[in-house]
N, C-alpha and C positions, 0 to 999 in steps of 0.2 A: 463167813458169809455175813453181810451187814443186815441185821434184823430190825434196825431202827426204822420206824414208819416214815415214809416220805411226807405224808400229810397227816396231821393230827388235829382233831377237833376236840378241844378240852373243855368240857362242861359249858358249852356255848348256849346262851339264851338270846333270842333275837325276835323282834317284832317291828313291823313298819310303823306302827303307832301304839299308843298305850292300851288301845281297846282290844288288840288281838295279838297273841303271841304265836309266832310261826314255829319256832324251835325252842324247846325248853330243856335246859340242862343236858344238852346233847354231847355225847362223847363217842368218837369213832377214831380208828386208826387205819390208814390205807397203806398197804405194803409197797415198797419200792420195786419198780420194774414189772409190776403186775397189772392186769386188767381187772378193775373193781367196778361192779355194777351196783347202782343204787336204784332200787325198784320201789314203786309205790304209786298209789292213785294220784289223780290231779289234786293239787292243793295241799299236799303233805309236806312241802318245804324242800323238795329236791333241787329245784333251780335256785332257790334262795341259798342253799348250801354252797352251790358253785359260786355264787356271787360273793359270798363271804370268803371263800378260799381265794378268789381273784382280787380281793380287797375293794370290791365295789361298795360293800356295806361294812360297817363296823359292828361287832357283836355288842349287845347291851351288857353282857357279862361273859366271862370265859375267854379263851384264847384260840386262835387259829394258828397252827405252826406249820410252816412250809420249809421242809428240809432243815429242821432244827432252829429256824428263825421265826419268831413271833411276828405275824403280819400286823403292821401298824398303818392304818389308813391315813393317819396324819403326816406320815413321812413320805413325801412325794418321790424323793430319790430312791427310797427302798422299794416303793410300789413299781416304779419304772424298771428297776433292776430285776425284781421278781417276775414281773409280767413278761420281761424279755425271755424268761425261761419257760413260759407256758404258751400253749396254743389252745384256741377255743373254737369248737365247731358249734355255732349257734343254731338254735332250732330253726328249721326251714332255710338254713344257709346264710341268710343276711348278706348276700352278695351285692356289690355295687352295680346296679343295672345299667349305668351309663358308661361302664368300663368293659373292655373285652375280657374274655376268659384269661388271657395272658396277664393283663394289667391287674386283674383281681388278685392273682397269685403273687404278682410282683409287689403289690402294695406294701405289705409288711417289710419286705426287704428294702424298699426305697425309704420307708418311714423310719426304720430302726438301724440301718447300716449305712456305711459310706462306700459300699461296693460299687465298682464300675458297672456300667450297663451291660457290658459283654459278659461279666460273671453272673449278673442277675439273670440274664437271658438263659444261661446254661442251667442255673439252679431251678428256675421256673419250669423249664422243659423237663428236667429230671423229676421234679415233684409231680408234674402232670403225667409223666410217663408212669410213675409209681401208682397212680390211680386209674391208669388206662386211658387217659384223655390228651395225650400229647398232640394228637391230630386235631383237637378242638381248640387249640390255643388262639386261633384267629377269630373264633366265633363271638358273637354278641351273647349276652346272658339271655336275651329274649329268644335266641335260637336253640337253646338246649332244653332237654327234658328235666323234670323234677329230680330224677335219680342222678342225672349228670351234674346238675347244679349242686347236689349234696357232695358229690365227689370233688367238684371244683373247690367247694368250701373246705373240704378236708385237705386238699393240696395246699390251700392258703394257710390252714391251721398248722401245717408241718413245715412251712417255708423256712422258718428260722431254726429248724431242728430242736424243737422244745423238749425239755426233760419231763414236763407234765402236759398231757393232752386231755382236755375236758370236753366231753360230748354231751350236748343238751338235746335230748330226744332225737338221736340221729336216724331213727327208723320211722319217724312220724310222717304219714302221708305217702310212703313209698309202696310200690307194688311188691309182690313176693320176690321177684327176681332181683330188683334193686335193693331190697332189704337184705337178701342173702349176700349180694356183692358188698354192701356197706359193712355188714358184720365181718365178713372175711377180711376186708381191708383193715378194720380196726385191730383185729387179732394179728394180722401179718405185720402191720406197721409197728405195733408194740414189740413184737418179737425181734424184728430186724433192727430197730433203733434202740431198743433197751429202755424206752420211755416208760413212764408210769401213766396209766390211762384210767380216767374216771368216766363212766358211762351212766348218764341219767336217763331212765326209760321206764315205761310201764309194759314194754313188750318182753314177756317172759321167755319164750323159746329162743329168741335171738341172743338175749343176754346170757341165758344158761349155757348156750353152746360155746361162747367165747370167753366167759369170765373165769378168773381164778378165785375171786372173792366176791360175795354178794351180800348186800345189806337191804333188808326190806323195811321200809318206813310206812307209817300210818299217819292219820290226821294229828296235828299238833307236833309234828316232828318226832314222834315216838318211834323208837327202833323196836320192831316186832321180832326180827330174827336176823342173824348174820352168820356167815360161814361159807363153805364151799357150795357150788351149785347142787351137789349131791346131798349135802346136809339139808338144804331147804326143800328139795324135791322129796326127800324121805321123811320130812318133819310130820309129826302127828299133831302139832299145834293147830287148832281149828282156824285161826286167822291166817296163818302161813299157808295152810292147805287150800283155803278158799282162794287166796290170791294167785298162787303159782299154778293152780289147776283151773282157775276161772269158774269156780262154782258160784251159781247165783244165790244160794242160800248159805248163811253162815253168820259169823259175828258182825261183818260189815253189812248193814241193812240197806235196802233199796230206798226206803222213805227217810227223808230228812226229819228230825224230831219235830213233832207238831202236836197240838191238842187234839182231842177226839174230834172226828169230822163233824159230828152233830153240833158241836159248839160253834163252828164256823157258819153253819147254816141255820142257826137259831132253833134247832130241833131239841125238844126236851128229851133227856135221857130216859 
């Protein structure tokens, strides 16, 4: 059995400018063929991590390794080749609103392959069938619900049979039924295709139900905990317990750091 990680983050530091570091000396390894969930509150660097893996940004220091190959954002030929191997489900879908459901899913096939239209048609209908929406192929994006739109975006993400599928907040804004459907699809597609899946989210129950491996991040790109879902649920670490159980009191404070309130109102202590 190949135990080499499919994705490795090797001592990566990154900030969008010199005034704020998003990730600092971050090291992670994501196993091949598994569903890995990256949990954490808003602003902890989860989406930034996906952008680094996809070669959208270059680390200030450290390496991002994709299937044994160091990602080099300056090498356009390499980026094109690597991106051909990954699918991305963007937060809220990012569908083309002026295209039909069918044409949204067909877009990457037309962009990255020379397949004849007859074959593209068959592939698109197969992918839509996999997410339960073959009957919606002719609809406009304005005619589908939010949950359906997320499934259409998933069909588009898997159109090229990617080896790596990255999901950015796939459960955001969905009702409970749509959330359950999306979670089941992520798990099923991973098992059927043998792909490696990275799920960025702050929705604990859904991720714990489908993930093989979980990473919990905090502000500054700090890794609080990592392991199996059971490892994190059973953890006695206060910060881990507060996040996975949704406790209001704990190491993560409600108030952003500020001076004593009396100082802001000019009241003598």
